[in-house]
C-alpha positions, 0 to 999 in steps of 0.5 A: 445622069446618063448611063455612061456617066452613071456607070463611070461613077459606079466603077469609081465607087466600087474601086473605093471598096476593092482594097477592103475586099482584096485584104481578105483575098476577095474582089468584086467586078462590075457586070452591068447597070440595068434599070437602076440595079448594079450587077456585080460578080464576086471573086476570090475568097468572096465566092461562097463566103458566109459574110458576102451577103452582108458585104454586098448589103452593108458595104457595096450597096450602101455606098452605091446608094449614097454616092450614085444617083439613080442606083436602087440596089445591087444584085450579085451574079454568078459565072453565067451572069444570072442574078442571084 
């Protein structure tokens, strides 16, 4: 699968999770795909939330690993887009 198709599938998968994050006042934004890692930015109530690490690992990363071939993990970036 080429990067363009992979990115499209990543974005579609993230859209599936968005309603659950929005329900708690949060959101997520795709930043980039590089070397199998999906970089995302947390928005709204997700910023600084004590559950954000669990949300990334158990929801976002788990679904992306399951649905998108080639994805090996998820990294959260801050405003300056540096990996956390």
